[in-house]
N, C-alpha and C positions, 0 to 999 in steps of 0.2 A: 274720938269715938263716933260711931254712927248713930243717927237718930231716925226713928220711924216717922215717916211723913205721909200725908194724904194728898190727892190731887188738889191743886190750888194753894198749897202752902208757900208762903214767901220765904225765899232762901237768902241769907245775908252773905252772898258771895261777892267779894270785891278783890280785884287783883289787876295789875297793869296788863298782864298777858292772860286774862281769864279765858278758860275754855270750858264750855258746857257739854257734858256728856248726855247719855240717854236719860230720859225722864225729866229733863229741865228745859225751859224755854224762857226767852227774854221778851217781855212786853215792850212795846214801843212807848216812846215818851208821850206824856199827856200834859200840855201846857208847860209849866216850869218843872214839873216833877221828873226826877231821874228815872230811867228805865228800871223796872223791877224784874227779878228772876223768880219764877214760880215753878212748882213741880207739876208734871202732867200725868203722873201715875203714882200709885201707892208703893211703898217700899222702904228701903234703908238709905238715907242720905249719907253720901261719903264724899271726901275730898282728899286731895294729895297733901303731903306734909307742908308744902309751902302755900297751900290754898289757891293754886292757879287752876286746878282741875276739879270740877264738881260733877257728880253724877248720882243717879238713884239706882240702887241695886234691887232688883226684883226678879222673881223666878216665873215670869210670864210664859204662857204656852206658845204664843206666836211672836216671832222676831219682829221688832220694830227698828228699821234701819236708822242709823245715826252716822253723821259724817266722820270719816277717818277710821271707822271700824273695819276690821278684816273679816271677810266672809268667804265661804265656799259655796259656789253656785253651780247649777247644772244648765248647760245650754239647751234651750227648748225651741228656739226658732232663729233663723237667720233673716234679718230685715235690712235690706239695702247693703250698706257697708258695715253694719253692726250686727249685734245679736241681742236676743231677749234671753234673760237669765232668771232661773228660779232660785231665789235665795231664802225661801221659806217665809217671806213677808206676805202682806195682803195683796201686793201687786208685783208683777215681774219687774226686774231691773233692766236697764239698758246698758249695754257695753259696746262702745264705739270700737270699730276695727283698728283705729289708730291709737287706741289707749293702751298700747303695748310698747315695750322698749324697742327702739329702732324701727317701728312700723311706719311705712309710707303708703301712699296710694297704690303703688305697684307691688309693695311687699308687705302684705298683711297676713296675719295668722289664719289658717284655714281650719276653723273649728267645726266639728260635726255635732249634730244633735246628740245629746247624751254625754258630751265631754264635760269634764270637771275643770273649773277654773278657781284659782285662789286669787281673790281680788280685794280691793278696798273701796268702800263707799265714798264717792267723791261729792255726791249731792243727795241730800235727804230732806224732802219737804212734804208736808201733809197734803198739799194740793198737786204734787207732781210725782211721777214715777221715779224711784231712786236710780241713780247713775253710778256706774262702777268704772274703775281704772285698774290696770294691771302693771303699774310701775310706781315708784316712789315719786311723789309730787315734787320733791326738792332736787333729787339727783337725776330724775328721769331714767333711772336704771330699774331693772326688774325687781331686784332685792327680794327674790323668792316668789314674787307674784307671777301669775300666768297660768298656763294649762298644767294640770297635774296628771301624770300618766301612771297607769298601773295602780297598785295598792288597793285599798278598800275604804269606802266611806261609812263612817260610824255616825249614827244619829243619836243625840243625847239631849239632855236638858240644857237650857241656856246657862244655868248656874254652873253646870259641870264644865262648860267651855270656859267660863270666866275663871273657874278654879284652875284649870289646866294652864291658863295663861299666866298664873301667878308663879313666879320663879321659886317660891317657897313650898309649892304643893309637891307632895311626895310621889305621885304616880309615875310621871314620865321619867324622873331620875331612877326610880325603882326598876322600871322596865328596861331603861337604857343600860343599867348595870348588868342585866342578864344577857342581852343580845343587842346588836346594832339595829337601829330603827330610824325611820323618818316620820315626821308628823307635821301636819299643818292644821292649826286650830282656828276655826271661824267663830265669830261671836254669835252666829245664827244657829247654834245647836248642831253643828256638823264638824266632824273631825276626820281628816284624811290621814290614814296610816299606811306605812309600807315597811316590809322587812324582807330578809333574804328568802325565807321559805314560808309557805302558806300557814303552817301551824303556828308560827310566831305572830303572823297577822291576826289569826283567830284569837290567840292569847291576849293580844293588845286590846282587841275589841271587847272581849269578855271581861277583861279587867276594868275597862272604862265603864261598861254597863254595871259592873258590880259596885264600883265606887260612886257612881252617879247618885246624887241625893234622891232622884226620882226612881231609882232602881234599888240596888241592894244597900246603898249608903254605907259601904264598908269604910272603916278607919284604916290607918296604915298597917297596924299589926295584923288585922284580919286579911287585908289585901296581900300582904306578904305570904301568909299561910295559904291563901287561895291560889296565888301564883305558883306556889310550890306543888300544888296538886295537878298543874297543867303540864302537858308533855311538850316542853320547849327545850 
């Protein structure tokens, strides 16, 4: 079960392969004391079934980058061999031109201002700009990361994005049963969607807005009825 926490709450997280998600930080050791883990924001404290992953769930308005989170960004500037990317956080993120599968100094992606990229946060620190990469850190393969072309970018609440990433959530399977679609969900309140025809893309975006807790907040039964009213 999840528990409601406030900033500064000590978290009893212990595991050999402990991974801290958004809303948690580990204090450095003081004398002989072991490092403590405390919350940095209010919300619902959650952890995985084996206790290896801990995070604080909250529906904040502004995205706060956290390592290993997937995001959808917009290229806003080219700087040297890299790019500045808007990911909806307080500061632009940096994306190196070599942080793509197979990229070399002579063969780098030529991204234009306004292009969308599906990337992962590789570095997030309160005193530094976040850094992104467009490949899997272990395999060095794209694994779906990189520039996304066509489609449409839907902006929604951070909680809606977390819901869509839950395999048990009803919306994407419901839409996929009606027509083929592609979707990339970022943890930063952005969802890229694509389908064969524009009216299907419009239907997807309208359904996301209708189910969004900050929008219509529809449940599955209401969402099915709403989808039935759309011309798809």
